[in-house]
N, C-alpha and C positions, 0 to 999 in steps of 0.2 A: 329913754331908754326902751329899746325893744325887747319884750319878754318873750321866751320860748318855752313850751312844755316839750320836753325831750326827755331821751334816755341816758343816764350816766351808767358806765360799764364797770361791774365790779366781779369779783371771782378770780380764778386762776385760768391758765391756758386751757382752752376746750372745755371749761366748765363755767361759761359766763352766765352771770345773772345781772339784771339791770335794775336801777332805781328809776322811778318815773320823777324827774325832778322839774321845778320851775327855776329858769335861770335866765341871767342875761344873755343874749344870743351873741355877744363878743367874748364872752369868758369860754375857757377851753371845755372840752367835753367833760372831763372828770374834774374840773376846777371848781371854782366858787359858787355856791347854788344859793338861791332866794328860799326856797322851800321844797321839801319832799313829800310828795303826795301819793306815792305807792311804790310797788316793786312788780318786776315781770321776769318770769323763770320760763325760758323758751325750751328747757331740758326736759320737762315733764311733758306727759301725753294726756290730755290736752294740756296747754301752757297753763302755768299758774300765774293769775294777774290779782295782785292786792291793790285797790284803789280807793282813797278818801274820795268819795263820789262829790261830796258838796264843796270840798277844797277845789276839785277838778273844774267843776261847773262854775264856781266864783272866778276863778282865774281865766276860764274861757269868757265870761260875760265882761270881765274886765279888760279884755283885748288880748291876751296871750295867744300867742299863735302855736299850735301843735306841729311837730314835725310829721313827716309822713308816717313813719311808724309809730309815733305817739298817737297820731289820729286815728290809726287803725285799731289801737288798743283802746282808746276811748270810745271810738264806736262800737266795738265788742262789748263794752261795759255799759253803753247806754247814755254816756254823757253828751254825746254829740246828738242824739236824738232829744234827749231832754232839752238842750239848748234851743234845737229846731223848733220845739213845741213851745217854748217859753217865748220865743220870737213870734211864733203866731198868734199867742195871747196878747202881746204886746200891740200888734196890728189890728187886733179885734176880730180875727177869723174865727175864734172860738172862745169859749171861757176857760179858766183854770181847771174846772173840774173835769171837763172833756180832755185837756190836755193830760191831766193825771189818768183818766181812764185809758186813754189811747197808749200812754207810757207803761201801765201796768200789763195791758194786753201784750204789748211788744216784748216786756221784760219775761213774761211768762213763756211766750212762744220761744224766746231766745235760750231762756233755762231748759225748756223741754228739749231742744237741739242738743245742748251740752250734756244732758242726762242721756239722751238717746247714744249719742258718741260714746259715753263712756261705758254704758252697756254694751254697746257693739265691740267695743276693744276688749272688754271682760269676756263676752261670749267667744270672739274670735281667738282669743288667747286659750280658752278652755277647749276649744273646737282643735286647735293646734296641738293642743297637748294630748287629746284624745287621739288623733291621728298619729302622733309620735309612739304613744303607747301602744296603739294595734300594730304600727309597723314593727316596734320592738317585741312585740309578742310573736309575730309571725316569723321573726328572725330567731327567737328563743326557740320556738318550736320546731324549726328547720334543723337547727343545731342538736336538739333533743333527738330528733328522728335520725339524723346522721350518726349520732354516738350510740343510739340504739342499735343501729344496722352493723356499726363496727363490732359493738359488743357481741352481737349475735354471730357475727362471722368469726370473731376469735373463739366464742364458746363452741362453736360448730368444729374449728379447728382443733380446739383442744380436745373435744370429744372423741374426734377421729384420732389424733394421736393416743388418745387412752385406749382405744379399740385396738390400734395396733400394737401399743405395748402389751395388752392382754393376749393376743394372738402370738406374739413372740416369746412371751413367757413361758407356754407349755413346751414350745421346741427348745428353748434354753434348758428348761428342766430335762427334757429328754436327752439332750445332748450331754449335759452334765451328769446324768446317771449311766450313759454309755460311757464317758470318759473314766467314771470311778470303777465300772466293772473291767474296763481295760486295765487299768492299774493293779488291780488285784490279781 
């Protein structure tokens, strides 16, 4: 029975997540499985991968063949590297302590890359937010300047109208006095 390590799709439309499973290669994608060894969510950034490292390694050592996507996921988590190092130990190229040392060095480097990516995403998001805030502040200041200019023009027009009204009032008072004298 040919055994495959592959992904089984779950979730709804456009929000898919996957289970990493060991299944008979003849069974359907979401059909009967032998064992579930992890999950994969590509919607997060960086993608979330939960994997039972020991089970995946034991299945690979038993002869299970990963699909291309599963191989990429297993490589990212270090299962393929560990398998490769264990093959070197079997051949006598180096001892198990050396294999563990190489694997831990590789794992630290990989973890550092992931942390750097997360930090870069956070810093990019904050710098983008700062840019938006500065642009919004410029727009707000421009609107405030326009409103102040408009209010100044309205105040000037109102003061000019008030001055005209004051100038017209003495003339109206004089014409009213003249009309009252003419009536008497």
